[in-house]
C-alpha positions in Angstrom: 113.8 99.4 215.6 114.5 95.9 214.5 112.6 94.3 217.3 109.6 96.6 216.8 109.4 95.8 213.1 109.7 92.1 213.7 106.9 92.2 216.2 104.7 94.1 213.7 105.5 91.7 210.9 104.6 88.7 213.0 101.0 89.9 213.2 100.8 92.1 210.0 103.2 91.3 207.1 102.1 94.4 205.3 101.4 97.1 207.9 99.7 100.4 207.2 101.7 103.6 207.4 99.8 105.0 210.4 99.8 101.7 212.3 103.6 101.3 211.8 104.2 104.9 213.0 102.0 104.2 216.0 104.0 101.1 217.0 107.3 102.9 216.7 106.1 105.8 218.9 104.6 103.3 221.4 108.0 101.7 221.6 109.5 105.0 222.8 110.8 106.6 219.6 109.8 110.3 219.7 107.1 111.0 217.1 109.1 114.0 215.8 112.0 111.6 214.9 109.9 109.0 213.0 109.4 109.0 209.2 107.3 106.3 207.5 106.9 105.8 203.8 103.5 105.3 202.2 101.9 101.8 202.5 99.6 102.3 199.5 100.3 103.5 196.0 98.3 106.5 194.7 95.9 104.0 193.0 95.3 102.1 196.3 97.5 99.1 195.8 99.9 97.7 198.4 103.5 98.9 198.0 106.3 96.3 197.6 108.0 97.6 200.7 107.3 100.0 203.5 110.2 101.9 205.0 110.7 103.7 208.2 113.4 105.8 209.7 114.2 107.2 213.2 116.6 110.2 213.3 119.2 109.8 216.1 121.6 112.7 216.2 123.5 112.6 212.8 122.3 109.2 211.9 119.1 107.6 210.6 118.2 104.1 211.7 116.4 102.8 208.6 114.0 99.9 208.6 112.4 98.1 205.7 109.6 95.5 205.6 109.5 93.6 202.3 107.8 90.3 201.8 107.4 89.8 205.5 111.1 90.2 206.1 112.8 93.0 208.1 116.1 94.7 207.4 117.7 97.5 209.3 120.6 99.8 208.5 122.2 103.0 209.7 122.7 105.9 207.2 123.7 109.5 207.7 121.1 112.3 208.0 120.5 114.1 204.8 121.4 117.8 204.3 117.7 118.6 204.8 117.9 117.2 208.3 115.6 114.4 207.4 116.1 110.7 206.7 113.8 110.5 203.6 113.9 112.4 200.3 110.4 113.5 199.4 107.2 113.0 201.2 106.7 110.9 204.3 104.1 110.8 207.0 
């Protein structure tokens, strides 16, 4: 996850939701395991940070891109079986 996000940020500091999802799937993460937050607000502005998650058994590998910087952490899967609360694409 971290290496993929760093590669993306090197070329696009504020990647779009679909482009980020595509890069993670291309790196071998199953599409069904990938969650990506919105890259634009409802009014069309860029978000401050875009987040992604990949579900791995009972853990979620969470990645965040904010101001061109990447951070990654591991959190437990939510009771819903997802990594994000609310909508994700």
